[in-house]
N, C-alpha and C positions, 0 to 999 in steps of 0.2 A: 187324760187321767186314767180312763179304765184301760186303754190299751197299755199304758206305761206299767200299769199294776197287773198286768197279764189277764185282763178281762176282756172278753168278745164285747165290744159296746152295742148291745141291742137296744131296741125302743125303750123297752122297759126299764133296763138298767140305766139309760141315759135320762129318762124322766125321774126316776127314783133318785138318782145322782144329783140332779139340778134340785130336787126338793131338799134333799139332804144338807148339801154344800153351799146353797146360795144364800143363807141365812146366818153364815159365821159358824164359829164354835158354839155347839150345843149338844144336849143330851136328849135323846128321842127314844121312845118305845116302839114296837113295832105297831101298835094298835094306833098311836099317834101318827106315825108316817102313812099307815092305812088310810086315816081319815083325810090327811092332807092330800093324799093322791087321789081319794074320791072326791074331794072338793075342786082339785085341779083338772078333773075330767080324765085322769089316769085310769084305764081300764085294768085292774090287777086284783087278784085275788091276796087274802092275808097269808096265805102259805107262800105265794110267790115274794110277799114282803120280807118274809121270815128267812126263806131261801137267799134272797138277795143281801139282805143285811149280814147272813153268816158268810156269804160270797164275799162281800166288801171287807169284812173284817179278817177273814182269812188272806185276804190279799193286802192287808195292812192300811186300807183306806179309814177303816173304823176301828174303835176299841170297845169291847164288849165289858160292861160293868154289871155284874149281877149282884144285885142288892140283896136277894134271898132266893130260895129255891123256885120262886114264883114269877120273880121279876127280873128281867134284863133291860138295861138301857145301852143305846150304843152313842158313843161318843166321836164327834167329828175331830175332836184334838186328840191325836194319837201320840202327843208327847208325853214325858214321864210327869204325872201330878195325881193328887189325890182328890177324894171327893167327900161332900157333906151329903147326906140323904135327909132331907126334910119330911119327917113323917107324916105330919100333917097334911101336905100337899103331894106328897110322893114324888117329889122332885128332886133331881140330882145337881148339885152346883160344885163348881171347881174350887178347892182351898187355894188360897193365896201361895204362891210360888216359896219354897223354902219354909213353908210352915210346920212340916213334919219331916224328921230326920230318922230314916230306919237304919239301925245299928244292930250288931251282933247277931246277924241272921246264921242260923247253924248251916254246915256245908250240907250241901244237897247229897243225895245217895250216888254211888260211884255210877259214871257214865250220864249223869245228868247235870245241868247248869240251871241257876235261876235265871229265868227270862225277863220277869217283872215283879215287882211287889205293889200289890193294890191294898191301899188304906181307905176305907169307907166308914164315916163317923156318922152315925144316926143321931139326928138332934129333934127336939120337939120344943115347943114353946114352952116357957116357963109358967108356973100357975100364975103368976102377975098377968101374962098375955097370952092366953089361950085363943085369941082371935087369928094368929098367923095361921 
């Protein structure tokens, strides 16, 4: 997979790739991946985690989801879909397919094209159910 994406398969990339992709589609932060790597005995720094996640994203293996200026999650599902962000648990989950239709986008500036539209709907528990 790494070679096909144009990345050299180093030991650290292979180990991090196995952690990322062996659990199916998911949304993960650099800090959570760092903790998973530590628990799996993968000797890697948080800086290396960030670099690898950005390399994987640039190669099309991951999709970056910026929830706000301080939080980015990385999605192993790179297909076209949108997300809910659960404020109480800081969790990102996929919306059902076809849930949102984006229409009437403005024309991009000359020399540019729209590459993707990301919709993140922030949700929180209602007053009736603050335990979520």
